mmCIF file of the N, C-alpha and C atoms, coordinates in Angstrom:
data_MODEL
# 
_entry.id   MODEL 
# 
loop_
_atom_site.group_PDB 
_atom_site.id 
_atom_site.type_symbol 
_atom_site.label_atom_id 
_atom_site.label_alt_id 
_atom_site.label_comp_id 
_atom_site.label_asym_id 
_atom_site.label_entity_id 
_atom_site.label_seq_id 
_atom_site.pdbx_PDB_ins_code 
_atom_site.Cartn_x 
_atom_site.Cartn_y 
_atom_site.Cartn_z 
_atom_site.occupancy 
_atom_site.B_iso_or_equiv 
_atom_site.pdbx_formal_charge 
_atom_site.auth_seq_id 
_atom_site.auth_comp_id 
_atom_site.auth_asym_id 
_atom_site.auth_atom_id 
_atom_site.pdbx_PDB_model_num 
ATOM 1   N N  . MET A 1 1  ? 18.879 -36.275 18.687  1.00 0.00 ? 1  MET A N  1 
ATOM 2   C CA . MET A 1 1  ? 18.950 -35.428 19.438  1.00 0.00 ? 1  MET A CA 1 
ATOM 3   C C  . MET A 1 1  ? 20.027 -35.081 20.619  1.00 0.00 ? 1  MET A C  1 
ATOM 4   N N  . GLY A 1 2  ? 20.869 -36.140 20.588  1.00 0.00 ? 2  GLY A N  1 
ATOM 5   C CA . GLY A 1 2  ? 21.799 -36.286 21.627  1.00 0.00 ? 2  GLY A CA 1 
ATOM 6   C C  . GLY A 1 2  ? 22.879 -35.729 21.126  1.00 0.00 ? 2  GLY A C  1 
ATOM 7   N N  . VAL A 1 3  ? 22.677 -35.049 20.396  1.00 0.00 ? 3  VAL A N  1 
ATOM 8   C CA . VAL A 1 3  ? 24.496 -34.218 19.798  1.00 0.00 ? 3  VAL A CA 1 
ATOM 9   C C  . VAL A 1 3  ? 23.803 -32.976 19.890  1.00 0.00 ? 3  VAL A C  1 
ATOM 10  N N  . ILE A 1 4  ? 22.633 -32.720 19.691  1.00 0.00 ? 4  ILE A N  1 
ATOM 11  C CA . ILE A 1 4  ? 22.184 -31.531 20.110  1.00 0.00 ? 4  ILE A CA 1 
ATOM 12  C C  . ILE A 1 4  ? 22.529 -31.051 21.255  1.00 0.00 ? 4  ILE A C  1 
ATOM 13  N N  . ALA A 1 5  ? 21.899 -31.921 22.036  1.00 0.00 ? 5  ALA A N  1 
ATOM 14  C CA . ALA A 1 5  ? 21.638 -31.684 23.731  1.00 0.00 ? 5  ALA A CA 1 
ATOM 15  C C  . ALA A 1 5  ? 22.912 -31.539 24.457  1.00 0.00 ? 5  ALA A C  1 
ATOM 16  N N  . ALA A 1 6  ? 24.227 -32.762 24.084  1.00 0.00 ? 6  ALA A N  1 
ATOM 17  C CA . ALA A 1 6  ? 25.684 -32.115 23.985  1.00 0.00 ? 6  ALA A CA 1 
ATOM 18  C C  . ALA A 1 6  ? 26.076 -31.521 23.911  1.00 0.00 ? 6  ALA A C  1 
ATOM 19  N N  . ARG A 1 7  ? 25.713 -30.869 22.802  1.00 0.00 ? 7  ARG A N  1 
ATOM 20  C CA . ARG A 1 7  ? 26.639 -29.925 22.129  1.00 0.00 ? 7  ARG A CA 1 
ATOM 21  C C  . ARG A 1 7  ? 26.021 -28.205 23.019  1.00 0.00 ? 7  ARG A C  1 
ATOM 22  N N  . HIS A 1 8  ? 24.993 -28.344 23.439  1.00 0.00 ? 8  HIS A N  1 
ATOM 23  C CA . HIS A 1 8  ? 23.908 -27.147 24.218  1.00 0.00 ? 8  HIS A CA 1 
ATOM 24  C C  . HIS A 1 8  ? 24.441 -27.457 25.775  1.00 0.00 ? 8  HIS A C  1 
ATOM 25  N N  . ASN A 1 9  ? 24.775 -28.460 26.242  1.00 0.00 ? 9  ASN A N  1 
ATOM 26  C CA . ASN A 1 9  ? 24.259 -28.893 27.644  1.00 0.00 ? 9  ASN A CA 1 
ATOM 27  C C  . ASN A 1 9  ? 22.650 -28.762 28.349  1.00 0.00 ? 9  ASN A C  1 
ATOM 28  N N  . ILE A 1 10 ? 22.374 -29.363 26.932  1.00 0.00 ? 10 ILE A N  1 
ATOM 29  C CA . ILE A 1 10 ? 20.854 -29.975 27.721  1.00 0.00 ? 10 ILE A CA 1 
ATOM 30  C C  . ILE A 1 10 ? 20.189 -31.076 27.743  1.00 0.00 ? 10 ILE A C  1 
ATOM 31  N N  . ASN A 1 11 ? 19.405 -31.426 28.521  1.00 0.00 ? 11 ASN A N  1 
ATOM 32  C CA . ASN A 1 11 ? 19.070 -32.968 28.284  1.00 0.00 ? 11 ASN A CA 1 
ATOM 33  C C  . ASN A 1 11 ? 18.178 -33.274 27.143  1.00 0.00 ? 11 ASN A C  1 
ATOM 34  N N  . PRO A 1 12 ? 18.661 -34.405 27.010  1.00 0.00 ? 12 PRO A N  1 
ATOM 35  C CA . PRO A 1 12 ? 18.126 -34.602 25.392  1.00 0.00 ? 12 PRO A CA 1 
ATOM 36  C C  . PRO A 1 12 ? 16.278 -34.729 25.519  1.00 0.00 ? 12 PRO A C  1 
ATOM 37  N N  . ASN A 1 13 ? 15.770 -34.956 26.373  1.00 0.00 ? 13 ASN A N  1 
ATOM 38  C CA . ASN A 1 13 ? 14.238 -34.985 26.897  1.00 0.00 ? 13 ASN A CA 1 
ATOM 39  C C  . ASN A 1 13 ? 13.834 -33.648 26.666  1.00 0.00 ? 13 ASN A C  1 
ATOM 40  N N  . GLN A 1 14 ? 14.439 -32.777 26.784  1.00 0.00 ? 14 GLN A N  1 
ATOM 41  C CA . GLN A 1 14 ? 13.974 -31.253 26.412  1.00 0.00 ? 14 GLN A CA 1 
ATOM 42  C C  . GLN A 1 14 ? 13.834 -30.816 25.193  1.00 0.00 ? 14 GLN A C  1 
ATOM 43  N N  . VAL A 1 15 ? 15.395 -31.643 24.239  1.00 0.00 ? 15 VAL A N  1 
ATOM 44  C CA . VAL A 1 15 ? 15.282 -31.659 23.176  1.00 0.00 ? 15 VAL A CA 1 
ATOM 45  C C  . VAL A 1 15 ? 13.714 -31.962 22.467  1.00 0.00 ? 15 VAL A C  1 
ATOM 46  N N  . SER A 1 16 ? 13.849 -33.388 23.122  1.00 0.00 ? 16 SER A N  1 
ATOM 47  C CA . SER A 1 16 ? 13.011 -33.891 21.991  1.00 0.00 ? 16 SER A CA 1 
ATOM 48  C C  . SER A 1 16 ? 11.133 -33.401 22.329  1.00 0.00 ? 16 SER A C  1 
ATOM 49  N N  . LYS A 1 17 ? 11.178 -32.622 23.570  1.00 0.00 ? 17 LYS A N  1 
ATOM 50  C CA . LYS A 1 17 ? 9.810  -32.209 23.718  1.00 0.00 ? 17 LYS A CA 1 
ATOM 51  C C  . LYS A 1 17 ? 9.670  -30.862 22.852  1.00 0.00 ? 17 LYS A C  1 
ATOM 52  N N  . TRP A 1 18 ? 11.136 -29.631 22.703  1.00 0.00 ? 18 TRP A N  1 
ATOM 53  C CA . TRP A 1 18 ? 11.031 -28.853 22.196  1.00 0.00 ? 18 TRP A CA 1 
ATOM 54  C C  . TRP A 1 18 ? 10.584 -29.534 20.584  1.00 0.00 ? 18 TRP A C  1 
ATOM 55  N N  . LYS A 1 19 ? 10.769 -30.047 20.395  1.00 0.00 ? 19 LYS A N  1 
ATOM 56  C CA . LYS A 1 19 ? 10.740 -30.704 18.726  1.00 0.00 ? 19 LYS A CA 1 
ATOM 57  C C  . LYS A 1 19 ? 9.505  -30.902 18.435  1.00 0.00 ? 19 LYS A C  1 
ATOM 58  N N  . ALA A 1 20 ? 8.712  -31.535 19.712  1.00 0.00 ? 20 ALA A N  1 
ATOM 59  C CA . ALA A 1 20 ? 7.266  -32.066 19.421  1.00 0.00 ? 20 ALA A CA 1 
ATOM 60  C C  . ALA A 1 20 ? 6.209  -31.006 19.185  1.00 0.00 ? 20 ALA A C  1 
ATOM 61  N N  . GLU A 1 21 ? 6.964  -29.779 19.917  1.00 0.00 ? 21 GLU A N  1 
ATOM 62  C CA . GLU A 1 21 ? 5.999  -28.662 20.556  1.00 0.00 ? 21 GLU A CA 1 
ATOM 63  C C  . GLU A 1 21 ? 6.055  -28.078 19.195  1.00 0.00 ? 21 GLU A C  1 
ATOM 64  N N  . ALA A 1 22 ? 6.863  -28.024 18.684  1.00 0.00 ? 22 ALA A N  1 
ATOM 65  C CA . ALA A 1 22 ? 7.635  -27.064 17.185  1.00 0.00 ? 22 ALA A CA 1 
ATOM 66  C C  . ALA A 1 22 ? 6.894  -27.443 16.042  1.00 0.00 ? 22 ALA A C  1 
ATOM 67  N N  . HIS A 1 23 ? 6.636  -28.538 16.164  1.00 0.00 ? 23 HIS A N  1 
ATOM 68  C CA . HIS A 1 23 ? 6.216  -29.782 14.838  1.00 0.00 ? 23 HIS A CA 1 
ATOM 69  C C  . HIS A 1 23 ? 4.698  -29.311 15.327  1.00 0.00 ? 23 HIS A C  1 
ATOM 70  N N  . GLU A 1 24 ? 4.400  -29.463 16.230  1.00 0.00 ? 24 GLU A N  1 
ATOM 71  C CA . GLU A 1 24 ? 2.443  -29.414 16.541  1.00 0.00 ? 24 GLU A CA 1 
ATOM 72  C C  . GLU A 1 24 ? 2.369  -27.567 16.070  1.00 0.00 ? 24 GLU A C  1 
ATOM 73  N N  . GLY A 1 25 ? 3.198  -26.909 16.793  1.00 0.00 ? 25 GLY A N  1 
ATOM 74  C CA . GLY A 1 25 ? 2.877  -25.279 16.593  1.00 0.00 ? 25 GLY A CA 1 
ATOM 75  C C  . GLY A 1 25 ? 3.289  -25.266 14.260  1.00 0.00 ? 25 GLY A C  1 
ATOM 76  N N  . LEU A 1 26 ? 3.847  -25.715 13.955  1.00 0.00 ? 26 LEU A N  1 
ATOM 77  C CA . LEU A 1 26 ? 3.950  -25.838 12.529  1.00 0.00 ? 26 LEU A CA 1 
ATOM 78  C C  . LEU A 1 26 ? 2.830  -26.132 12.150  1.00 0.00 ? 26 LEU A C  1 
ATOM 79  N N  . LEU A 1 27 ? 2.438  -26.936 12.448  1.00 0.00 ? 27 LEU A N  1 
ATOM 80  C CA . LEU A 1 27 ? 1.193  -28.152 12.082  1.00 0.00 ? 27 LEU A CA 1 
ATOM 81  C C  . LEU A 1 27 ? 0.063  -26.828 12.225  1.00 0.00 ? 27 LEU A C  1 
ATOM 82  N N  . ALA A 1 28 ? 0.060  -26.491 13.324  1.00 0.00 ? 28 ALA A N  1 
ATOM 83  C CA . ALA A 1 28 ? -1.162 -25.508 13.741  1.00 0.00 ? 28 ALA A CA 1 
ATOM 84  C C  . ALA A 1 28 ? -1.053 -24.345 12.460  1.00 0.00 ? 28 ALA A C  1 
ATOM 85  N N  . VAL A 1 29 ? -0.102 -23.997 12.342  1.00 0.00 ? 29 VAL A N  1 
ATOM 86  C CA . VAL A 1 29 ? -0.336 -22.640 11.348  1.00 0.00 ? 29 VAL A CA 1 
ATOM 87  C C  . VAL A 1 29 ? -0.467 -23.026 9.743   1.00 0.00 ? 29 VAL A C  1 
ATOM 88  N N  . PHE A 1 30 ? -0.003 -24.527 9.483   1.00 0.00 ? 30 PHE A N  1 
ATOM 89  C CA . PHE A 1 30 ? -0.244 -24.610 7.778   1.00 0.00 ? 30 PHE A CA 1 
ATOM 90  C C  . PHE A 1 30 ? -2.377 -25.367 7.606   1.00 0.00 ? 30 PHE A C  1 
ATOM 91  N N  . ARG A 1 31 ? -2.375 -25.420 9.056   1.00 0.00 ? 31 ARG A N  1 
ATOM 92  C CA . ARG A 1 31 ? -4.037 -25.932 8.876   1.00 0.00 ? 31 ARG A CA 1 
ATOM 93  C C  . ARG A 1 31 ? -4.750 -24.833 8.829   1.00 0.00 ? 31 ARG A C  1 
ATOM 94  N N  . ALA A 1 32 ? -4.398 -23.926 9.510   1.00 0.00 ? 32 ALA A N  1 
ATOM 95  C CA . ALA A 1 32 ? -5.533 -22.717 9.427   1.00 0.00 ? 32 ALA A CA 1 
ATOM 96  C C  . ALA A 1 32 ? -4.988 -22.055 8.070   1.00 0.00 ? 32 ALA A C  1 
ATOM 97  N N  . GLY A 1 33 ? -3.694 -22.154 7.146   1.00 0.00 ? 33 GLY A N  1 
ATOM 98  C CA . GLY A 1 33 ? -3.721 -21.849 5.625   1.00 0.00 ? 33 GLY A CA 1 
ATOM 99  C C  . GLY A 1 33 ? -3.338 -20.390 5.906   1.00 0.00 ? 33 GLY A C  1 
ATOM 100 N N  . LYS A 1 34 ? -3.437 -19.808 7.031   1.00 0.00 ? 34 LYS A N  1 
ATOM 101 C CA . LYS A 1 34 ? -2.752 -18.362 7.139   1.00 0.00 ? 34 LYS A CA 1 
ATOM 102 C C  . LYS A 1 34 ? -0.517 -18.204 7.913   1.00 0.00 ? 34 LYS A C  1 
ATOM 103 N N  . GLY A 1 35 ? 0.256  -17.825 7.496   1.00 0.00 ? 35 GLY A N  1 
ATOM 104 C CA . GLY A 1 35 ? 1.505  -17.831 8.282   1.00 0.00 ? 35 GLY A CA 1 
ATOM 105 C C  . GLY A 1 35 ? 1.243  -16.587 9.250   1.00 0.00 ? 35 GLY A C  1 
ATOM 106 N N  . VAL A 1 36 ? 2.162  -16.582 10.164  1.00 0.00 ? 36 VAL A N  1 
ATOM 107 C CA . VAL A 1 36 ? 2.283  -15.739 11.273  1.00 0.00 ? 36 VAL A CA 1 
ATOM 108 C C  . VAL A 1 36 ? 2.541  -14.512 10.826  1.00 0.00 ? 36 VAL A C  1 
ATOM 109 N N  . GLY A 1 37 ? 1.635  -13.619 11.234  1.00 0.00 ? 37 GLY A N  1 
ATOM 110 C CA . GLY A 1 37 ? 2.373  -12.224 10.783  1.00 0.00 ? 37 GLY A CA 1 
ATOM 111 C C  . GLY A 1 37 ? 1.561  -11.772 9.847   1.00 0.00 ? 37 GLY A C  1 
ATOM 112 N N  . GLU A 1 38 ? 0.393  -12.731 9.125   1.00 0.00 ? 38 GLU A N  1 
ATOM 113 C CA . GLU A 1 38 ? 0.016  -12.269 7.639   1.00 0.00 ? 38 GLU A CA 1 
ATOM 114 C C  . GLU A 1 38 ? -0.591 -11.299 7.711   1.00 0.00 ? 38 GLU A C  1 
ATOM 115 N N  . SER A 1 39 ? -1.429 -11.339 8.856   1.00 0.00 ? 39 SER A N  1 
ATOM 116 C CA . SER A 1 39 ? -2.302 -9.854  8.809   1.00 0.00 ? 39 SER A CA 1 
ATOM 117 C C  . SER A 1 39 ? -1.588 -8.427  8.937   1.00 0.00 ? 39 SER A C  1 
ATOM 118 N N  . GLU A 1 40 ? -0.594 -8.726  9.537   1.00 0.00 ? 40 GLU A N  1 
ATOM 119 C CA . GLU A 1 40 ? 0.282  -7.458  10.211  1.00 0.00 ? 40 GLU A CA 1 
ATOM 120 C C  . GLU A 1 40 ? 0.867  -6.955  8.686   1.00 0.00 ? 40 GLU A C  1 
ATOM 121 N N  . SER A 1 41 ? 1.381  -7.891  8.095   1.00 0.00 ? 41 SER A N  1 
ATOM 122 C CA . SER A 1 41 ? 1.779  -7.719  6.562   1.00 0.00 ? 41 SER A CA 1 
ATOM 123 C C  . SER A 1 41 ? 0.975  -7.482  5.527   1.00 0.00 ? 41 SER A C  1 
ATOM 124 N N  . GLY A 1 42 ? -0.181 -7.699  5.817   1.00 0.00 ? 42 GLY A N  1 
ATOM 125 C CA . GLY A 1 42 ? -1.437 -7.192  4.997   1.00 0.00 ? 42 GLY A CA 1 
ATOM 126 C C  . GLY A 1 42 ? -1.686 -5.972  4.684   1.00 0.00 ? 42 GLY A C  1 
ATOM 127 N N  . ARG A 1 43 ? -0.871 -5.547  6.619   1.00 0.00 ? 43 ARG A N  1 
ATOM 128 C CA . ARG A 1 43 ? -1.777 -3.700  6.478   1.00 0.00 ? 43 ARG A CA 1 
ATOM 129 C C  . ARG A 1 43 ? -0.353 -3.588  6.373   1.00 0.00 ? 43 ARG A C  1 
ATOM 130 N N  . LEU A 1 44 ? 0.679  -3.608  6.642   1.00 0.00 ? 44 LEU A N  1 
ATOM 131 C CA . LEU A 1 44 ? 1.560  -2.637  6.054   1.00 0.00 ? 44 LEU A CA 1 
ATOM 132 C C  . LEU A 1 44 ? 1.906  -2.498  4.413   1.00 0.00 ? 44 LEU A C  1 
ATOM 133 N N  . ILE A 1 45 ? 0.846  -3.438  3.625   1.00 0.00 ? 45 ILE A N  1 
ATOM 134 C CA . ILE A 1 45 ? 0.959  -3.617  2.309   1.00 0.00 ? 45 ILE A CA 1 
ATOM 135 C C  . ILE A 1 45 ? 0.097  -2.691  1.770   1.00 0.00 ? 45 ILE A C  1 
ATOM 136 N N  . GLU A 1 46 ? -1.047 -2.295  2.548   1.00 0.00 ? 46 GLU A N  1 
ATOM 137 C CA . GLU A 1 46 ? -2.152 -1.415  2.191   1.00 0.00 ? 46 GLU A CA 1 
ATOM 138 C C  . GLU A 1 46 ? -1.349 -0.102  2.710   1.00 0.00 ? 46 GLU A C  1 
ATOM 139 N N  . ARG A 1 47 ? -0.860 0.018   3.848   1.00 0.00 ? 47 ARG A N  1 
ATOM 140 C CA . ARG A 1 47 ? -0.508 1.308   4.173   1.00 0.00 ? 47 ARG A CA 1 
ATOM 141 C C  . ARG A 1 47 ? 0.533  1.949   3.351   1.00 0.00 ? 47 ARG A C  1 
ATOM 142 N N  . LEU A 1 48 ? 1.438  1.235   2.748   1.00 0.00 ? 48 LEU A N  1 
ATOM 143 C CA . LEU A 1 48 ? 2.473  1.019   1.265   1.00 0.00 ? 48 LEU A CA 1 
ATOM 144 C C  . LEU A 1 48 ? 1.986  1.916   0.268   1.00 0.00 ? 48 LEU A C  1 
ATOM 145 N N  . TYR A 1 49 ? 0.806  0.883   -0.703  1.00 0.00 ? 49 TYR A N  1 
ATOM 146 C CA . TYR A 1 49 ? 0.544  1.149   -1.547  1.00 0.00 ? 49 TYR A CA 1 
ATOM 147 C C  . TYR A 1 49 ? -0.202 2.689   -1.521  1.00 0.00 ? 49 TYR A C  1 
ATOM 148 N N  . ALA A 1 50 ? -1.042 3.197   -0.157  1.00 0.00 ? 50 ALA A N  1 
ATOM 149 C CA . ALA A 1 50 ? -1.243 4.219   0.448   1.00 0.00 ? 50 ALA A CA 1 
ATOM 150 C C  . ALA A 1 50 ? -0.965 5.607   -0.195  1.00 0.00 ? 50 ALA A C  1 
ATOM 151 N N  . ARG A 1 51 ? 0.339  5.110   0.669   1.00 0.00 ? 51 ARG A N  1 
ATOM 152 C CA . ARG A 1 51 ? 1.421  6.535   0.649   1.00 0.00 ? 51 ARG A CA 1 
ATOM 153 C C  . ARG A 1 51 ? 2.296  6.470   -1.072  1.00 0.00 ? 51 ARG A C  1 
ATOM 154 N N  . ILE A 1 52 ? 2.419  5.222   -1.681  1.00 0.00 ? 52 ILE A N  1 
ATOM 155 C CA . ILE A 1 52 ? 2.850  5.703   -3.057  1.00 0.00 ? 52 ILE A CA 1 
ATOM 156 C C  . ILE A 1 52 ? 1.845  6.294   -3.969  1.00 0.00 ? 52 ILE A C  1 
ATOM 157 N N  . GLY A 1 53 ? 0.237  5.938   -3.527  1.00 0.00 ? 53 GLY A N  1 
ATOM 158 C CA . GLY A 1 53 ? -0.672 7.218   -4.187  1.00 0.00 ? 53 GLY A CA 1 
ATOM 159 C C  . GLY A 1 53 ? -0.588 8.326   -3.910  1.00 0.00 ? 53 GLY A C  1 
ATOM 160 N N  . GLU A 1 54 ? -0.270 8.464   -2.628  1.00 0.00 ? 54 GLU A N  1 
ATOM 161 C CA . GLU A 1 54 ? -0.274 10.182  -2.481  1.00 0.00 ? 54 GLU A CA 1 
ATOM 162 C C  . GLU A 1 54 ? 0.998  10.774  -2.943  1.00 0.00 ? 54 GLU A C  1 
ATOM 163 N N  . LEU A 1 55 ? 2.311  10.043  -3.035  1.00 0.00 ? 55 LEU A N  1 
ATOM 164 C CA . LEU A 1 55 ? 3.302  10.395  -3.629  1.00 0.00 ? 55 LEU A CA 1 
ATOM 165 C C  . LEU A 1 55 ? 3.318  10.399  -4.840  1.00 0.00 ? 55 LEU A C  1 
ATOM 166 N N  . THR A 1 56 ? 2.391  9.711   -5.619  1.00 0.00 ? 56 THR A N  1 
ATOM 167 C CA . THR A 1 56 ? 2.170  9.741   -7.069  1.00 0.00 ? 56 THR A CA 1 
ATOM 168 C C  . THR A 1 56 ? 1.566  11.258  -7.541  1.00 0.00 ? 56 THR A C  1 
ATOM 169 N N  . VAL A 1 57 ? 0.119  11.269  -6.660  1.00 0.00 ? 57 VAL A N  1 
ATOM 170 C CA . VAL A 1 57 ? -0.053 12.831  -6.591  1.00 0.00 ? 57 VAL A CA 1 
ATOM 171 C C  . VAL A 1 57 ? 0.350  13.998  -6.310  1.00 0.00 ? 57 VAL A C  1 
ATOM 172 N N  . GLU A 1 58 ? 0.972  13.842  -5.781  1.00 0.00 ? 58 GLU A N  1 
ATOM 173 C CA . GLU A 1 58 ? 1.885  15.082  -5.726  1.00 0.00 ? 58 GLU A CA 1 
ATOM 174 C C  . GLU A 1 58 ? 3.128  15.071  -6.794  1.00 0.00 ? 58 GLU A C  1 
ATOM 175 N N  . ARG A 1 59 ? 3.819  13.955  -7.220  1.00 0.00 ? 59 ARG A N  1 
ATOM 176 C CA . ARG A 1 59 ? 4.849  14.250  -8.351  1.00 0.00 ? 59 ARG A CA 1 
ATOM 177 C C  . ARG A 1 59 ? 3.720  14.582  -9.231  1.00 0.00 ? 59 ARG A C  1 
ATOM 178 N N  . ASP A 1 60 ? 2.839  14.086  -9.632  1.00 0.00 ? 60 ASP A N  1 
ATOM 179 C CA . ASP A 1 60 ? 1.880  14.917  -10.990 1.00 0.00 ? 60 ASP A CA 1 
ATOM 180 C C  . ASP A 1 60 ? 1.613  16.584  -10.776 1.00 0.00 ? 60 ASP A C  1 
ATOM 181 N N  . PHE A 1 61 ? 1.343  16.307  -9.104  1.00 0.00 ? 61 PHE A N  1 
ATOM 182 C CA . PHE A 1 61 ? 0.989  17.752  -9.056  1.00 0.00 ? 61 PHE A CA 1 
ATOM 183 C C  . PHE A 1 61 ? 1.971  19.286  -9.284  1.00 0.00 ? 61 PHE A C  1 
ATOM 184 N N  . PHE A 1 62 ? 3.204  18.589  -9.215  1.00 0.00 ? 62 PHE A N  1 
ATOM 185 C CA . PHE A 1 62 ? 4.288  19.226  -8.586  1.00 0.00 ? 62 PHE A CA 1 
ATOM 186 C C  . PHE A 1 62 ? 5.053  19.346  -10.493 1.00 0.00 ? 62 PHE A C  1 
ATOM 187 N N  . LEU A 1 63 ? 4.532  18.430  -11.230 1.00 0.00 ? 63 LEU A N  1 
ATOM 188 C CA . LEU A 1 63 ? 5.268  18.454  -12.145 1.00 0.00 ? 63 LEU A CA 1 
ATOM 189 C C  . LEU A 1 63 ? 4.265  19.318  -13.627 1.00 0.00 ? 63 LEU A C  1 
ATOM 190 N N  . LYS A 1 64 ? 3.277  19.109  -12.986 1.00 0.00 ? 64 LYS A N  1 
ATOM 191 C CA . LYS A 1 64 ? 1.539  20.184  -13.589 1.00 0.00 ? 64 LYS A CA 1 
ATOM 192 C C  . LYS A 1 64 ? 2.158  21.553  -13.093 1.00 0.00 ? 64 LYS A C  1 
ATOM 193 N N  . GLY A 1 65 ? 2.720  21.947  -12.280 1.00 0.00 ? 65 GLY A N  1 
ATOM 194 C CA . GLY A 1 65 ? 3.019  23.551  -11.983 1.00 0.00 ? 65 GLY A CA 1 
ATOM 195 C C  . GLY A 1 65 ? 4.683  23.681  -12.489 1.00 0.00 ? 65 GLY A C  1 
ATOM 196 N N  . SER A 1 66 ? 5.331  23.092  -12.170 1.00 0.00 ? 66 SER A N  1 
ATOM 197 C CA . SER A 1 66 ? 6.602  22.895  -12.938 1.00 0.00 ? 66 SER A CA 1 
ATOM 198 C C  . SER A 1 66 ? 6.369  23.263  -14.464 1.00 0.00 ? 66 SER A C  1 
ATOM 199 N N  . ARG A 1 67 ? 5.447  22.830  -15.161 1.00 0.00 ? 67 ARG A N  1 
ATOM 200 C CA . ARG A 1 67 ? 5.372  23.278  -16.457 1.00 0.00 ? 67 ARG A CA 1 
ATOM 201 C C  . ARG A 1 67 ? 4.932  24.746  -16.936 1.00 0.00 ? 67 ARG A C  1 
ATOM 202 N N  . GLY A 1 68 ? 4.354  25.156  -15.942 1.00 0.00 ? 68 GLY A N  1 
ATOM 203 C CA . GLY A 1 68 ? 3.821  26.228  -16.011 1.00 0.00 ? 68 GLY A CA 1 
ATOM 204 C C  . GLY A 1 68 ? 4.595  26.677  -15.826 1.00 0.00 ? 68 GLY A C  1 
ATOM 205 N N  . LEU A 1 69 ? 5.626  26.942  -15.263 1.00 0.00 ? 69 LEU A N  1 
ATOM 206 C CA . LEU A 1 69 ? 7.034  27.894  -14.880 1.00 0.00 ? 69 LEU A CA 1 
ATOM 207 C C  . LEU A 1 69 ? 7.818  28.115  -16.370 1.00 0.00 ? 69 LEU A C  1 
ATOM 208 N N  . ASP A 1 70 ? 7.538  26.515  -16.798 1.00 0.00 ? 70 ASP A N  1 
ATOM 209 C CA . ASP A 1 70 ? 8.668  26.840  -18.465 1.00 0.00 ? 70 ASP A CA 1 
ATOM 210 C C  . ASP A 1 70 ? 7.832  27.410  -19.130 1.00 0.00 ? 70 ASP A C  1 
ATOM 211 N N  . GLY A 1 71 ? 6.668  27.939  -18.808 1.00 0.00 ? 71 GLY A N  1 
ATOM 212 C CA . GLY A 1 71 ? 6.102  28.797  -20.341 1.00 0.00 ? 71 GLY A CA 1 
ATOM 213 C C  . GLY A 1 71 ? 6.284  30.450  -19.808 1.00 0.00 ? 71 GLY A C  1 
ATOM 214 N N  . MET A 1 72 ? 6.258  30.446  -18.101 1.00 0.00 ? 72 MET A N  1 
ATOM 215 C CA . MET A 1 72 ? 6.627  31.505  -18.010 1.00 0.00 ? 72 MET A CA 1 
ATOM 216 C C  . MET A 1 72 ? 8.109  32.129  -18.100 1.00 0.00 ? 72 MET A C  1 
ATOM 217 N N  . ARG A 1 73 ? 9.129  31.428  -17.948 1.00 0.00 ? 73 ARG A N  1 
ATOM 218 C CA . ARG A 1 73 ? 10.357 31.993  -18.733 1.00 0.00 ? 73 ARG A CA 1 
ATOM 219 C C  . ARG A 1 73 ? 10.878 32.269  -20.256 1.00 0.00 ? 73 ARG A C  1 
ATOM 220 N N  . LYS A 1 74 ? 9.769  31.807  -20.889 1.00 0.00 ? 74 LYS A N  1 
ATOM 221 C CA . LYS A 1 74 ? 9.867  32.241  -22.212 1.00 0.00 ? 74 LYS A CA 1 
ATOM 222 C C  . LYS A 1 74 ? 9.164  33.895  -22.356 1.00 0.00 ? 74 LYS A C  1 
# 
């Protein structure tokens, strides 16, 4: 702790306090079984899968339409 405190011109007791707070916070996260922001990342994944579905439907629609155009050219 002393090296970190000296390097950043901070009281060593403050560094010890921050370390203890960080440790307690991490324990709480792991006890809960969920990471920070997990629900937000889950919502993002749902939105991305929905968008992938939309794009797949659009692609299929345009592929079918373009096949119809090939028959008109002949």
